[in-house]
C-alpha positions in Angstrom: 3.0 43.9 20.9 3.4 40.7 18.6 0.3 38.4 18.7 1.2 34.9 19.7 -0.6 31.9 17.9 -3.3 30.2 19.6 -2.1 27.0 21.4 -5.0 25.1 20.6 -4.8 25.4 17.0 -1.3 23.7 16.7 -0.1 20.6 17.7 2.8 20.4 19.8 5.7 18.5 18.2 4.2 18.7 14.9 7.7 18.0 13.3 7.3 21.4 11.4 7.9 23.7 14.1 4.3 23.6 15.4 3.4 26.0 12.7 0.5 24.0 10.9 -2.7 24.5 12.5 -4.8 21.3 13.5 -7.5 22.2 11.0 -4.9 22.1 8.1 -3.7 18.8 9.6 -7.2 17.3 9.6 -8.2 19.0 6.3 -4.9 17.0 4.7 -6.0 13.7 6.7 -3.0 13.9 8.6 -2.6 12.6 12.3 -2.0 15.6 14.9 0.7 13.9 17.1 4.2 12.8 15.5 3.4 9.1 16.8 0.3 8.9 14.8 1.9 10.8 11.7 4.9 8.0 11.8 2.3 5.1 12.0 0.1 6.8 9.3 3.2 7.3 6.9 4.4 3.6 7.7 0.8 2.2 6.8 0.6 4.3 3.6 4.2 3.3 2.5 3.2 -0.6 2.7 1.0 -1.7 0.0 -1.7 -4.4 0.7 -1.3 -7.7 -1.3 -4.4 -6.9 -3.6 -2.7 -3.7 -4.8 0.9 -5.3 -5.2 -0.8 -8.0 -7.5 -2.7 -5.6 -9.6 0.4 -3.2 -9.7 2.6 -6.2 -11.3 -0.2 -6.8 -13.6 -0.7 -3.6 -14.7 3.1 -2.8 -15.2 3.2 -5.6 -17.4 0.1 -4.3 -19.8 -1.9 -7.4 -19.1 -5.8 -7.8 -18.6 -6.8 -10.4 -15.5 -7.4 -12.7 -18.0 -4.1 -12.6 -19.8 -1.9 -12.6 -16.3 -3.9 -15.3 -15.1 -3.2 -17.4 -18.4 0.7 -16.6 -17.7 0.7 -17.8 -14.2 -1.6 -20.9 -14.8 -4.6 -19.9 -12.8 -8.2 -19.0 -13.5 -9.4 -15.7 -14.4 -11.6 -15.6 -11.4 -8.5 -16.5 -8.9 -6.8 -13.1 -10.0 -10.1 -11.4 -9.7 -10.6 -12.6 -6.2 -6.8 -11.7 -5.3 -7.0 -8.1 -6.6 -10.5 -7.6 -4.7 -8.9 -8.9 -1.5 -11.3 -12.4 -1.1 -8.5 -14.5 -1.1 -4.8 -14.8 -1.5 -2.4 -17.4 -3.6 -1.4 -20.5 -2.5 2.4 -21.4 -2.5 2.0 -23.3 -5.9 0.7 -19.7 -7.3 3.4 -17.6 -5.5 6.0 -19.6 -7.2 4.5 -19.0 -10.5 4.2 -15.3 -9.7 8.0 -15.3 -9.0 8.9 -16.9 -12.1 6.4 -14.1 -13.9 8.5 -11.6 -11.8 12.0 -12.8 -12.6 10.8 -13.1 -16.6 9.8 -9.6 -16.7 12.6 -8.2 -14.3 9.8 -7.1 -11.8 10.6 -6.5 -8.0 9.0 -9.8 -6.2 10.2 -9.1 -2.8 7.4 -6.3 -2.1 4.7 -8.9 -3.4 6.0 -11.7 -1.1 6.2 -9.2 1.8 2.6 -8.2 1.2 1.5 -11.7 0.9 3.1 -12.9 4.1 1.5 -9.7 5.9 -1.8 -10.1 4.3 -4.6 -11.3 6.7 -7.9 -12.1 5.1 
């Protein structure tokens, strides 16, 4: 007689045929229900604004000081943006837009993160 897997170890509708134990899902930091899994993946795909600013600065191989000079703000301002303590005003966002255009960096993700970011 073939032993069947314990139902309490396997999430229903795990999206992988119900073959991965809940303990493995927990170990991997994954949600056990499909709805929770979709929401978690959506959050992971969306970068928040501080991460986006840091990403474009690092892709340009600039320090916070150099990036601040390029967009016309103080070093401490860039530091606060990357730490998530503040976010740029419209004038600074226009400078960031110009910076991205000049270096052919994608601006849309930064703008979207800026619009969605709550302090």
